[in-house]
Backbone as ProteinMPNN parsed JSONL, in Angstrom:
{"seq_chain_A": "MLWAGSPELSLPVWALISKLPKNESLIDNLRTLKFIKDVSGDQAAVKAAWVSLLEPQAIFKLLYCLNIMQSEFMNVALPQRDDDLYDDDMNQELAQ", "coords_chain_A": {"N_chain_A": [[-7.873, 3.94, 14.784], [-6.08, 1.177, 13.755], [-3.299, 1.12, 13.384], [-2.167, 3.272, 14.886], [-3.43, 2.981, 17.35], [-2.952, 0.416, 18.299], [-0.078, -0.512, 18.456], [1.309, -2.861, 19.04], [-0.053, -4.781, 17.664], [0.2, -4.008, 15.05], [2.577, -4.717, 13.617], [2.432, -7.64, 13.403], [0.023, -7.792, 11.937], [0.639, -6.41, 9.558], [2.742, -8.029, 8.673], [1.347, -10.389, 8.119], [-0.44, -9.476, 6.102], [1.409, -8.766, 4.124], [2.311, -11.217, 3.304], [0.275, -12.354, 1.898], [-1.081, -13.377, -1.286], [-0.684, -11.187, -4.094], [-3.237, -8.953, -5.109], [-4.551, -9.542, -8.079], [-6.506, -8.27, -9.611], [-6.45, -5.678, -8.606], [-3.828, -4.984, -9.332], [-4.106, -5.06, -12.123], [-5.993, -3.002, -12.462], [-4.441, -0.831, -11.631], [-2.409, -0.939, -13.516], [-3.744, -0.453, -15.931], [-5.169, 1.762, -15.308], [-7.913, 1.763, -15.188], [-9.852, 2.362, -13.264], [-9.669, 5.093, -13.181], [-10.101, 5.88, -15.816], [-12.773, 5.239, -16.095], [-14.079, 7.349, -14.917], [-13.162, 9.578, -16.161], [-12.78, 12.988, -17.113], [-14.332, 14.14, -15.192], [-13.233, 15.92, -12.726], [-13.536, 15.883, -9.901], [-14.523, 13.309, -9.502], [-12.364, 11.788, -10.397], [-10.444, 12.461, -8.487], [-11.762, 11.416, -6.228], [-11.721, 8.71, -6.919], [-8.973, 8.1, -6.793], [-8.558, 8.657, -4.061], [-10.196, 6.731, -2.915], [-8.784, 4.476, -3.571], [-6.167, 4.919, -2.539], [-6.561, 5.293, 0.295], [-6.299, 7.376, 2.998], [-7.217, 6.942, 5.611], [-7.37, 4.233, 5.92], [-4.918, 2.636, 6.741], [-3.493, 0.185, 6.348], [-4.533, -0.732, 3.941], [-3.716, 1.364, 2.301], [-0.884, 1.113, 2.546], [-0.616, -1.468, 1.48], [-1.465, -1.068, -1.199], [0.437, 0.839, -2.028], [2.731, -0.69, -1.702], [2.304, -2.658, -3.652], [2.323, -1.013, -5.932], [4.949, -0.077, -5.817], [6.45, -2.495, -6.023], [5.509, -3.645, -8.413], [5.656, -1.67, -10.401], [7.791, 0.074, -10.021], [9.925, -1.511, -9.417], [12.119, -1.534, -7.677], [14.055, -1.623, -4.683], [13.204, -0.002, -1.7], [15.254, 2.387, -0.08], [16.946, 1.922, 3.076], [16.434, 3.932, 5.925], [17.806, 6.015, 8.476], [15.933, 6.934, 10.258], [13.853, 5.117, 10.247], [10.678, 3.502, 10.852], [10.838, 1.076, 12.139], [13.276, -1.061, 13.701], [16.301, -2.588, 12.324], [16.081, -5.419, 12.57], [13.325, -5.827, 12.638], [12.646, -4.782, 10.127], [13.896, -6.642, 8.472], [12.362, -8.885, 9.098], [9.867, -8.106, 8.1], [10.449, -8.001, 5.407], [10.563, -10.584, 4.576]], "CA_chain_A": [[-7.042, 3.408, 13.725], [-5.292, 0.076, 14.287], [-1.869, 1.438, 13.335], [-1.78, 4.141, 15.992], [-4.019, 2.567, 18.602], [-2.468, -0.892, 18.73], [1.212, -0.755, 17.795], [1.753, -4.242, 19.221], [-0.731, -5.581, 16.645], [0.491, -3.508, 13.714], [3.613, -5.504, 12.952], [1.923, -8.941, 12.954], [-1.0, -7.598, 10.908], [1.314, -6.083, 8.299], [3.48, -9.224, 8.252], [0.358, -11.28, 7.52], [-0.903, -8.882, 4.844], [2.477, -8.79, 3.123], [2.509, -12.593, 2.838], [-0.848, -12.745, 1.054], [-0.849, -13.157, -2.721], [-1.1, -9.86, -4.549], [-4.549, -8.877, -5.739], [-4.324, -9.358, -9.519], [-7.466, -7.286, -10.101], [-5.903, -4.368, -8.226], [-2.66, -4.742, -10.188], [-4.614, -4.745, -13.461], [-6.575, -1.652, -12.393], [-3.346, 0.141, -11.571], [-1.668, -0.99, -14.78], [-4.555, 0.146, -17.0], [-5.841, 2.942, -14.749], [-9.334, 1.626, -15.52], [-10.668, 3.061, -12.256], [-9.616, 6.521, -13.515], [-10.723, 6.044, -17.132], [-14.225, 5.143, -15.928], [-14.628, 8.628, -14.447], [-12.384, 10.665, -16.762], [-13.548, 14.177, -17.465], [-14.909, 14.703, -13.966], [-12.077, 16.078, -11.825], [-13.89, 15.459, -8.542], [-14.643, 11.847, -9.517], [-11.001, 11.264, -10.512], [-9.851, 12.601, -7.156], [-12.427, 10.452, -5.354], [-11.249, 7.371, -7.286], [-7.637, 7.942, -6.197], [-8.691, 8.624, -2.602], [-10.749, 5.436, -2.513], [-7.711, 3.482, -3.712], [-5.099, 5.265, -1.591], [-7.355, 5.855, 1.38], [-5.423, 7.687, 4.126], [-7.744, 6.442, 6.886], [-7.19, 2.777, 5.94], [-3.463, 2.627, 6.595], [-2.992, -1.064, 5.792], [-4.918, -0.73, 2.525], [-2.806, 2.313, 1.662], [0.436, 0.494, 2.468], [-0.716, -2.592, 0.553], [-1.495, -0.517, -2.553], [1.749, 1.439, -2.315], [3.673, -1.793, -1.832], [2.078, -3.227, -4.984], [2.802, -0.047, -6.925], [6.418, -0.075, -5.769], [7.033, -3.749, -6.504], [5.097, -3.95, -9.781], [5.908, -0.627, -11.379], [9.077, 0.726, -9.804], [10.883, -2.609, -9.446], [13.315, -1.185, -6.913], [13.911, -1.707, -3.231], [13.304, 1.295, -1.046], [16.441, 2.43, 0.779], [16.788, 2.019, 4.524], [16.747, 5.25, 6.48], [18.13, 5.981, 9.897], [14.751, 7.242, 11.052], [12.799, 4.171, 9.913], [9.74, 3.227, 11.932], [11.23, -0.15, 12.813], [14.71, -1.312, 13.67], [16.703, -3.452, 11.23], [15.556, -6.766, 12.747], [11.919, -5.812, 12.227], [12.619, -4.592, 8.688], [14.232, -7.935, 7.877], [11.209, -9.761, 9.271], [8.818, -7.666, 7.172], [10.875, -8.242, 4.035], [10.481, -12.016, 4.251]], "C_chain_A": [[-6.117, 2.356, 14.344], [-3.815, 0.424, 14.385], [-1.441, 2.227, 14.568], [-2.266, 3.611, 17.335], [-3.483, 1.257, 19.148], [-1.125, -1.213, 18.076], [1.704, -2.193, 17.95], [1.08, -5.183, 18.224], [-0.32, -5.202, 15.225], [1.502, -4.357, 12.973], [3.1, -6.871, 12.527], [0.863, -8.82, 11.857], [-0.337, -7.312, 9.568], [2.101, -7.285, 7.783], [2.538, -10.216, 7.576], [-0.106, -10.75, 6.163], [0.163, -9.001, 3.769], [2.771, -10.193, 2.605], [1.374, -13.083, 1.943], [-0.49, -12.568, -0.423], [-1.351, -11.776, -3.12], [-2.426, -9.957, -5.292], [-4.356, -8.542, -7.215], [-5.283, -8.338, -10.126], [-6.978, -5.869, -9.798], [-4.708, -4.014, -9.103], [-3.117, -4.342, -11.591], [-5.23, -3.356, -13.496], [-5.496, -0.582, -12.368], [-2.589, 0.206, -12.899], [-2.439, -0.261, -15.886], [-5.186, 1.47, -16.597], [-7.325, 2.953, -15.099], [-10.213, 2.403, -14.541], [-10.668, 4.569, -12.484], [-10.332, 6.768, -14.846], [-12.242, 6.023, -17.03], [-14.857, 6.467, -15.529], [-13.922, 9.826, -15.082], [-13.305, 11.808, -17.198], [-14.175, 14.856, -16.261], [-13.804, 14.749, -12.909], [-12.363, 15.592, -10.413], [-13.988, 13.941, -8.461], [-13.265, 11.187, -9.633], [-10.314, 11.324, -9.154], [-10.45, 11.582, -6.193], [-11.964, 9.026, -5.649], [-9.865, 7.113, -6.693], [-7.721, 7.832, -4.682], [-9.266, 7.289, -2.142], [-9.714, 4.332, -2.637], [-6.634, 3.701, -2.658], [-5.706, 5.989, -0.403], [-6.498, 6.115, 2.621], [-5.917, 7.14, 5.465], [-7.573, 4.929, 7.024], [-5.708, 2.49, 5.694], [-2.937, 1.334, 5.988], [-3.359, -1.2, 4.317], [-3.983, 0.192, 1.744], [-1.42, 1.698, 1.493], [0.458, -0.672, 1.488], [-0.676, -2.092, -0.893], [-0.149, 0.104, -2.937], [2.815, 0.369, -2.492], [3.539, -2.446, -3.208], [2.608, -2.287, -6.057], [4.326, -0.043, -6.972], [7.002, -1.345, -6.377], [6.7, -4.029, -7.966], [5.588, -2.928, -10.803], [7.251, 0.072, -11.22], [10.209, -0.289, -9.854], [12.217, -2.251, -8.781], [13.018, -1.374, -5.434], [14.037, -0.304, -2.655], [14.509, 1.302, -0.12], [16.076, 2.484, 2.254], [17.146, 3.438, 4.944], [17.046, 5.097, 7.954], [16.897, 6.191, 10.772], [13.566, 6.346, 10.69], [11.904, 3.924, 11.12], [10.166, 2.021, 12.759], [12.748, -0.287, 12.777], [15.018, -2.334, 12.573], [16.16, -4.87, 11.361], [14.102, -6.836, 12.298], [11.808, -5.617, 10.714], [12.93, -5.893, 7.964], [13.051, -8.876, 7.965], [10.091, -9.385, 8.301], [9.178, -7.999, 5.734], [10.73, -9.699, 3.629], [9.131, -12.401, 3.743]], "O_chain_A": [[-5.45, 2.623, 15.344], [-3.153, 0.065, 15.358], [-0.455, 1.879, 15.218], [-1.587, 3.775, 18.348], [-3.558, 1.017, 20.353], [-1.051, -2.101, 17.227], [2.432, -2.694, 17.093], [1.591, -6.272, 17.966], [-0.479, -5.998, 14.3], [1.294, -4.682, 11.804], [3.309, -7.249, 11.375], [0.811, -9.652, 10.951], [-0.706, -7.903, 8.553], [2.123, -7.534, 6.578], [2.899, -10.819, 6.565], [-0.156, -11.499, 5.187], [-0.151, -9.306, 2.619], [3.417, -10.341, 1.568], [1.504, -14.122, 1.297], [0.315, -11.703, -0.767], [-2.318, -11.264, -2.556], [-2.689, -10.924, -6.007], [-4.038, -7.405, -7.566], [-4.915, -7.618, -11.054], [-7.083, -4.974, -10.638], [-4.587, -2.88, -9.566], [-2.582, -3.401, -12.178], [-5.019, -2.608, -14.451], [-5.63, 0.456, -13.016], [-2.183, 1.28, -13.341], [-1.846, 0.465, -16.684], [-5.681, 2.212, -17.445], [-7.921, 4.014, -15.284], [-11.197, 3.026, -14.939], [-11.579, 5.257, -12.025], [-11.076, 7.738, -14.989], [-12.925, 6.709, -17.791], [-16.043, 6.687, -15.776], [-14.059, 10.954, -14.608], [-14.45, 11.596, -17.595], [-14.512, 16.038, -16.323], [-13.487, 13.738, -12.282], [-11.511, 14.954, -9.794], [-13.582, 13.347, -7.463], [-13.029, 10.139, -9.032], [-9.681, 10.359, -8.724], [-9.722, 10.953, -5.425], [-11.828, 8.219, -4.729], [-9.609, 6.036, -6.154], [-7.034, 7.006, -4.081], [-8.871, 6.771, -1.097], [-9.758, 3.355, -1.89], [-6.239, 2.764, -1.964], [-5.398, 7.151, -0.138], [-6.017, 5.164, 3.238], [-5.11, 6.9, 6.363], [-7.626, 4.402, 8.135], [-5.303, 2.147, 4.584], [-2.011, 1.38, 5.178], [-2.573, -1.729, 3.531], [-3.517, -0.158, 0.66], [-0.846, 1.76, 0.406], [1.428, -0.851, 0.751], [0.063, -2.631, -1.716], [0.335, -0.093, -4.052], [3.702, 0.505, -3.334], [4.541, -2.752, -3.854], [3.273, -2.728, -6.994], [4.918, -0.009, -8.051], [7.948, -1.278, -7.162], [7.524, -4.593, -8.686], [5.899, -3.283, -11.94], [7.79, 0.607, -12.189], [11.319, 0.03, -10.281], [13.289, -2.618, -9.261], [11.869, -1.292, -5.0], [14.883, 0.481, -3.084], [14.76, 0.309, 0.562], [15.035, 3.021, 2.633], [18.049, 4.059, 4.382], [16.586, 4.154, 8.599], [16.828, 5.684, 11.891], [12.412, 6.759, 10.81], [12.317, 4.114, 12.264], [9.88, 1.956, 13.954], [13.417, 0.3, 11.926], [14.101, -2.884, 11.962], [15.806, -5.476, 10.349], [13.695, -7.801, 11.65], [10.951, -6.234, 10.082], [12.299, -6.213, 6.957], [12.761, -9.595, 7.009], [9.438, -10.266, 7.742], [8.29, -8.255, 4.922], [10.773, -10.011, 2.438], [8.901, -13.568, 3.426]]}, "name": "protein", "num_of_chains": 1, "seq": "MLWAGSPELSLPVWALISKLPKNESLIDNLRTLKFIKDVSGDQAAVKAAWVSLLEPQAIFKLLYCLNIMQSEFMNVALPQRDDDLYDDDMNQELAQ"}
């Protein structure tokens, strides 16, 4: 996994990903939950649809999707914590 195996690459990779335009198709899927409606009624398929979207093994995809969900649907900034993964300078750089 890139995140754990190459921490020196993780920050630049995430900085690059966060500067890309948001995937409008993904936003629309999240807004309408089309990916869930397509498999509604089948509990295992619904779970698989969520796992494929919020895939724990693909950390950057997971963070990208969560970032979109937070910015599009929650419309709030996440609070800083003392035990953040990065120091304040790195957090500022990621926020740009």
